[in-house]
C-alpha positions in Angstrom: -27.6 -50.0 -11.1 -28.4 -46.5 -11.9 -26.9 -45.2 -8.5 -23.9 -47.1 -8.9 -23.3 -45.7 -12.4 -23.6 -41.9 -11.4 -20.8 -41.9 -8.9 -18.5 -43.6 -11.2 -19.1 -41.0 -14.0 -18.7 -38.3 -11.5 -15.5 -39.8 -10.1 -14.1 -40.1 -13.6 -15.0 -36.7 -14.6 -13.6 -35.2 -11.4 -10.3 -37.1 -12.0 -9.6 -35.1 -15.2 -9.9 -32.0 -13.4 -8.9 -32.2 -9.7 -6.0 -34.0 -8.0 -6.8 -34.2 -4.3 -8.0 -37.3 -3.1 -10.1 -38.5 0.0 -10.2 -42.3 0.3 -13.1 -43.3 2.4 -13.2 -46.4 4.6 -15.6 -48.0 1.9 -12.6 -47.7 -0.5 -14.6 -45.1 -2.5 -12.5 -42.1 -3.7 -13.5 -38.5 -3.8 -11.5 -36.4 -6.0 -11.6 -32.5 -5.9 -9.9 -29.7 -4.1 -9.7 -29.9 -0.3 -10.8 -26.6 1.1 -10.3 -27.4 4.7 -9.0 -30.2 6.9 -9.6 -30.3 10.7 -9.3 -33.0 13.4 -13.0 -33.9 13.0 -13.6 -33.5 9.3 -12.5 -32.6 5.7 -14.3 -30.2 3.4 -13.8 -31.1 -0.3 -15.0 -29.2 -3.4 -16.3 -31.5 -6.1 -18.2 -30.5 -9.3 -21.5 -31.4 -7.5 -20.7 -28.8 -4.8 -19.0 -28.9 -1.4 -18.9 -32.0 0.7 -18.0 -32.2 4.4 -16.6 -35.8 5.4 -16.4 -36.8 9.1 -12.8 -38.0 10.1 -14.1 -41.5 11.0 -15.2 -42.2 7.5 -11.8 -41.2 5.9 -9.2 -44.1 5.2 -6.6 -41.6 4.0 -5.9 -38.5 2.2 -3.6 -37.6 -0.8 -2.9 -34.1 -1.9 -1.9 -33.1 -5.5 0.2 -30.2 -4.3 2.0 -30.0 -7.7 -1.1 -29.0 -9.7 -2.7 -26.9 -7.2 0.3 -25.1 -5.7 2.2 -24.6 -8.8 -0.9 -23.0 -10.5 -1.6 -20.8 -7.6 2.0 -19.8 -7.2 2.4 -18.9 -10.8 -0.8 -16.7 -10.8 0.4 -14.9 -7.6 -2.1 -16.4 -5.3 0.5 -16.8 -2.6 -2.0 -17.3 0.3 -3.6 -20.3 -1.3 -0.2 -21.7 -2.7 1.6 -21.6 0.6 -1.2 -23.7 2.1 -0.5 -26.5 -0.3 3.2 -26.1 0.0 3.0 -26.3 3.8 0.8 -29.4 3.7 3.2 -31.1 1.4 6.3 -30.3 3.7 4.4 -32.0 6.7 3.7 -35.0 4.5 7.1 -35.4 2.9 10.1 -35.4 5.1 12.5 -37.2 3.0 15.2 -35.2 1.3 14.4 -34.9 -2.3 14.8 -32.4 -5.2 11.0 -31.9 -5.0 11.1 -31.1 -1.2 14.0 -28.8 -1.9 12.2 -26.8 -4.5 9.0 -26.7 -2.2 11.1 -25.4 0.7 12.4 -22.5 -1.5 8.8 -21.6 -3.0 7.3 -21.8 0.5 9.8 -19.2 1.8 9.0 -16.9 -1.3 5.4 -17.2 -0.6 5.9 -15.9 3.0 8.0 -13.1 1.8 5.2 -12.1 -0.6 2.6 -12.3 2.4 5.1 -10.1 4.6 5.5 -13.1 7.1 9.2 -12.6 7.5 9.8 -15.0 10.4 8.3 -17.8 8.5 10.2 -17.0 5.3 13.4 -17.1 7.2 12.5 -20.4 9.0 11.9 -22.1 5.6 14.7 -20.5 3.7 17.2 -21.3 6.6 15.8 -24.8 6.6 16.5 -25.2 2.9 20.2 -24.0 3.3 20.7 -26.4 6.2 19.1 -29.6 4.7 20.6 -28.9 1.1 23.9 -27.2 1.6 24.6 -27.3 -2.1 21.2 -26.5 -3.2 20.7 -24.8 -6.7 18.4 -22.4 -4.9 21.2 -21.6 -2.1 22.2 -18.1 -4.1 18.7 -17.0 -4.2 18.0 -18.2 -0.6 21.1 -16.3 0.6 20.1 -13.1 -1.1 16.5 -13.2 0.3 17.7 -14.0 3.9 20.3 -11.4 3.7 17.6 -8.7 2.6 15.3 -10.0 5.5 18.0 -9.6 8.0 18.8 -6.1 6.6 15.3 -5.1 6.9 15.2 -6.3 10.7 18.3 -4.3 11.3 20.6 -7.4 11.8 23.4 -6.0 9.7 26.3 -8.6 10.5 24.0 -11.5 9.5 22.8 -9.5 6.5 26.2 -8.6 5.2 27.5 -12.2 5.7 24.6 -13.5 3.4 24.8 -10.7 0.8 28.3 -11.0 0.4 28.0 -14.8 -0.5 25.1 -13.9 -2.8 27.1 -11.3 -4.4 29.6 -13.9 -5.6 27.0 -15.9 -7.4 27.3 -16.6 -11.0 23.5 -15.7 -11.4 23.5 -12.2 -12.4 19.9 -11.5 -11.1 21.2 -12.6 -7.6 24.5 -10.9 -7.7 23.3 -7.7 -9.0 20.7 -7.5 -6.2 23.2 -8.4 -3.5 25.8 -5.7 -4.6 23.0 -3.2 -4.6 21.9 -3.9 -1.0 25.6 -4.1 0.1 25.9 -0.5 -1.3 22.6 0.7 0.4 24.3 -0.6 3.7 27.3 1.6 3.2 25.6 4.4 1.5 25.5 6.8 4.6 29.5 6.5 4.8 30.1 7.4 1.3 30.6 10.7 -0.3 28.5 12.1 -3.2 31.4 11.4 -5.7 31.8 7.8 -4.4 28.0 7.2 -4.9 28.1 8.5 -8.4 31.1 6.4 -9.1 29.3 3.2 -7.8 26.2 4.0 -9.8 28.1 4.4 -13.1 30.2 1.2 -12.6 26.9 -0.8 -11.6 25.0 0.6 -14.5 27.9 -0.6 -16.9 27.9 -4.0 -15.2 24.2 -4.4 -14.8 22.3 -2.4 -17.4 19.1 -4.1 -17.4 18.8 -6.0 -14.0 16.0 -5.6 -11.3 17.8 -3.0 -9.3 19.0 -1.0 -12.4 16.1 1.6 -12.0 17.0 2.1 -8.3 20.6 2.9 -9.1 19.6 5.1 -11.9 17.5 7.0 -9.4 20.4 7.2 -7.0 22.6 8.8 -9.5 19.8 11.1 -10.8 19.1 12.4 -7.2 22.6 13.7 -6.7 22.6 15.4 -10.0 19.3 17.0 -9.1 20.4 18.2 -5.8 23.5 19.7 -7.3 21.6 22.1 -9.6 21.6 25.7 -8.1 18.2 26.6 -7.0 18.9 30.2 -7.2 19.9 32.5 -10.0 18.8 32.4 -13.7 17.0 29.2 -14.2 17.7 29.4 -18.0 21.4 28.2 -17.4 20.2 25.0 -15.6 18.1 23.8 -18.3 20.7 21.6 -19.7 21.0 20.0 -16.2 17.3 19.4 -15.9 17.3 17.9 -19.4 20.0 15.4 -18.2 17.7 14.7 -15.2 14.5 13.8 -17.2 16.6 11.7 -19.7 17.7 9.6 -16.7 14.2 9.5 -15.1 12.6 8.5 -18.4 14.9 5.3 -18.3 13.0 4.5 -14.9 9.5 5.1 -16.2 10.4 2.8 -19.2 10.8 -0.1 -16.7 7.6 0.5 -14.8 7.2 -3.3 -14.6 10.3 -3.8 -12.5 10.8 -0.4 -11.0 8.2 -0.7 -8.1 5.6 1.8 -6.9 7.6 3.5 -4.4 10.5 4.4 -6.8 8.0 5.5 -9.4 6.3 7.9 -7.1 9.7 9.5 -6.2 10.6 9.5 -9.9 7.4 11.3 -11.1 7.8 13.8 -8.4 11.2 14.7 -9.4 10.2 14.4 -13.2 7.3 16.8 -12.8 9.6 19.5 -11.3 12.2 19.0 -13.9 9.8 19.2 -16.8 8.5 22.3 -15.2 12.0 24.0 -15.1 12.2 23.3 -18.9 8.8 24.7 -19.5 7.9 21.2 -21.1 4.4 21.5 -19.9 2.8 18.7 -22.0 5.4 16.2 -20.6 4.8 17.6 -17.2 1.0 17.2 -17.1 1.4 13.7 -18.7 3.8 12.9 -15.9 1.3 14.2 -13.3 -1.5 12.1 -14.7 0.6 8.9 -14.7 1.7 9.9 -11.1 -2.1 10.0 -10.0 -2.7 6.6 -11.6 0.2 5.1 -9.6 -0.9 6.8 -6.5 -4.3 5.7 -6.6 -4.6 2.6 -9.1 -8.1 1.6 -10.2 -9.7 4.6 -8.5 -10.5 7.4 -11.0 -12.3 9.4 -8.5 -9.1 9.7 -6.3 -6.9 10.3 -9.3 -9.2 13.2 -10.5 -9.3 14.6 -7.0 -5.8 14.8 -6.8 -5.1 16.3 -10.3 -7.8 19.1 -9.2 -5.8 19.8 -6.2 -2.7 20.3 -8.4 -4.9 22.5 -10.7 -6.1 24.5 -7.6 -2.6 25.0 -6.6 -1.4 26.3 -10.1 -4.3 28.6 -10.2 -3.6 30.2 -6.9 0.0 30.7 -8.0 -1.1 32.5 -11.0 -0.2 29.7 -13.4 -3.5 30.1 -15.2 -2.5 28.5 -18.5 -1.5 25.3 -16.7 -4.5 25.4 -14.5 -6.7 25.5 -17.3 -5.0 22.5 -18.9 -5.4 20.4 -15.9 -9.1 21.5 -15.2 -9.8 20.5 -18.8 -8.2 17.0 -18.4 -10.7 16.5 -15.6 -13.7 17.1 -18.2 -12.5 14.4 -20.8 -11.7 10.7 -21.1 -12.2 8.7 -18.1 -12.3 11.6 -15.8 -15.4 12.9 -17.4 -17.7 10.4 -15.6 -16.1 11.2 -12.1 -17.7 13.6 -9.6 -14.7 15.9 -10.0 -15.6 16.7 -13.6 -18.2 19.3 -12.7 -15.5 21.0 -10.5 -13.4 21.3 -13.7 -16.2 22.9 -15.6 -16.9 25.2 -12.8 -13.3 26.4 -12.4 -12.9 26.8 -16.0 -16.0 28.9 -16.3 -14.8 31.0 -13.2 -11.3 31.5 -14.8 -12.5 32.7 -18.0 -15.1 35.2 -16.3 -12.0 36.5 -14.3 -10.1 36.9 -17.6 -13.2 38.5 -19.4 -13.6 35.9 -22.0 -17.4 35.7 -21.5 -17.9 33.2 -24.5 -15.7 30.8 -23.0 -17.2 31.3 -19.5 -20.6 30.7 -20.9 -19.4 27.5 -22.8 -18.6 25.9 -19.6 -21.4 27.1 -17.5 -23.7 26.0 -20.1 -22.6 22.5 -19.8 -23.0 22.7 -16.1 -26.6 23.8 -16.5 -27.1 20.7 -18.6 -25.3 18.2 -16.7 -24.4 19.5 -13.3 -26.8 22.2 -12.4 -26.4 21.6 -8.7 -23.1 23.1 -8.5 -24.0 26.5 -9.7 -25.0 29.5 -7.5 -27.3 32.5 -8.1 -24.4 34.5 -8.9 -23.2 32.0 -11.6 -26.5 32.3 -13.1 -26.5 36.0 -13.2 -22.9 35.7 -14.8 -24.3 33.5 -17.5 -27.3 35.8 -18.2 -24.9 38.9 -18.4 -22.8 36.8 -20.8 -25.5 36.1 -23.2 -26.8 39.5 -22.9 -23.3 40.7 -23.9 -23.5 38.9 -27.0 -27.1 39.8 -27.7 -28.1 36.3 -27.3 -31.4 37.4 -25.8 -33.3 34.1 -26.2 -30.8 32.1 -24.3 -30.3 34.7 -21.5 -34.2 34.8 -21.1 -34.3 31.0 -20.8 -31.5 31.1 -18.1 -33.2 34.0 -16.2 -36.5 32.3 -16.0 -34.8 29.1 -15.0 -33.1 31.1 -12.3 -36.1 32.9 -10.9 -37.9 29.4 -10.6 -35.0 27.8 -9.1 -34.2 30.5 -6.6 -37.5 32.0 -6.0 -36.4 33.4 -2.6 -32.8 34.0 -3.4 -30.6 36.9 -2.8 -30.5 37.5 -6.6 -34.1 36.9 -7.4 -34.8 40.7 -7.5 -31.9 41.2 -9.9 -33.0 38.4 -12.1 -36.6 39.6 -12.5 -35.4 43.1 -13.3 -33.0 41.9 -15.9 -35.5 39.6 -17.4 -37.6 42.8 -18.1 -34.5 44.4 -19.6 -33.9 41.4 -21.9 -37.4 41.5 -23.3 -37.0 45.3 -23.8 -33.8 44.8 -25.7 -35.3 42.0 -27.7 -38.4 44.4 -28.6 -41.1 42.5 -26.7 -42.5 45.7 -25.0 -45.6 43.8 -23.8 -43.6 41.1 -22.0 -41.5 43.9 -20.6 -44.4 45.7 -19.2 -45.7 42.6 -17.8 -42.6 41.6 -16.0 -41.9 45.0 -14.6 -45.5 45.3 -13.4 -44.8 42.2 -11.5 -41.4 43.8 -10.2 -43.2 46.9 -9.2 -45.7 45.2 -7.0 -43.0 42.8 -5.5 -40.4 45.6 -4.7 -42.4 48.9 -4.3 -39.5 50.3 -2.2 -36.7 50.1 -4.9 -36.9 53.8 -5.7 -34.2 54.0 -8.4 -35.6 51.1 -10.5 -39.1 52.1 -9.6 -38.5 55.4 -11.4 -37.1 53.9 -14.4 -39.9 51.3 -14.6 -42.6 54.0 -14.4 -41.0 56.1 -17.0 -40.8 53.2 -19.3 -44.5 52.2 -18.6 -45.5 55.8 -19.1 -43.7 56.0 -22.4 -45.1 52.7 -23.6 -48.6 53.8 -22.8 -48.3 57.0 -24.7 -47.0 55.0 -27.7 
């Protein structure tokens, strides 16, 4: 009795969650999710795990395509959804409203999966079996777009013209856009602008609206004189950025390719207006778009832009981008240390010793591996300049330990003696320079200086 009760409990519990059914020759029913069906067996997932049932033990199979397929379709799991839809279409051949909807969604799944021929097959099948289908306008739009991508212009134009006459705005607006793209090469710039303005009045918020805004903006951008006083062009660039901001406000529908072109033009337009905070924000957003979910690549791209600005002499902008690499989410990337390093280098070149030391000090604490002997000497000189002898001594001793056989070890040891001398610790100075005298007896200039100091200190 105990064994008989357990399967019943399992089956009832499964029935509340799963919809696929495998009916065995014993008339027992297994409910779950069918993972695979072959000529020899069926693999089904039940709460107790996965079970493989040989075909000779199976009486029949029922798929609950609605629960599984619709859920996967809504969640964007098109590979899984299309499996359920295709199974349904093999089983259900009668013309029903349900089959009509499944044909459409199967075609859309194949489009999402870049399977053009399979998508065309199912959508053409839909329009043939259901000539007055409520899904016919969408099917005409999608087949027209697919034919256009395949270079079949006559078939594309025929479908798109019919779709353009649809009462559904989301269909007619896209169809009109694709028909415009087909004829764009034959149009003058003024004709393109006229189309864009008319389209935007008619369809201010549809799927292809951002694309049309970009088409209009691109012409306005190319018409701005690239030579002569740039100040005269500022109003033009202001118009450009206003239009481009309309696109970035609709990121969800604009698409990655369009947004990349938009941010590229936007960055240049902000630059021409000297609107640097907006420019840098656009660069950061572009990096996020170009490398989604990859902070390392984003940071690397921003560093490349900062390097370019530095090489062009745009030091203030370069500093802003390098600083961006050292804060927020970028602080934990491997590129952050490059930001600190370049900031220290820039401030050294601009004789801002205090700022140089600020960034190099962070590197010593967090990214010591990036610093060279020369960097250490720069830090020592910086601290010495501000009479921060204790800090300078710590760095000098650290450097001598780290680069015991380096090119600058000789200079570091001599400077360490100077630091103790300037600090007033003559005993330590004498001790260090004695070591120097023994290690580098051929240094005539410094040898003479050290000898004079030692003689003077002995007299005292």
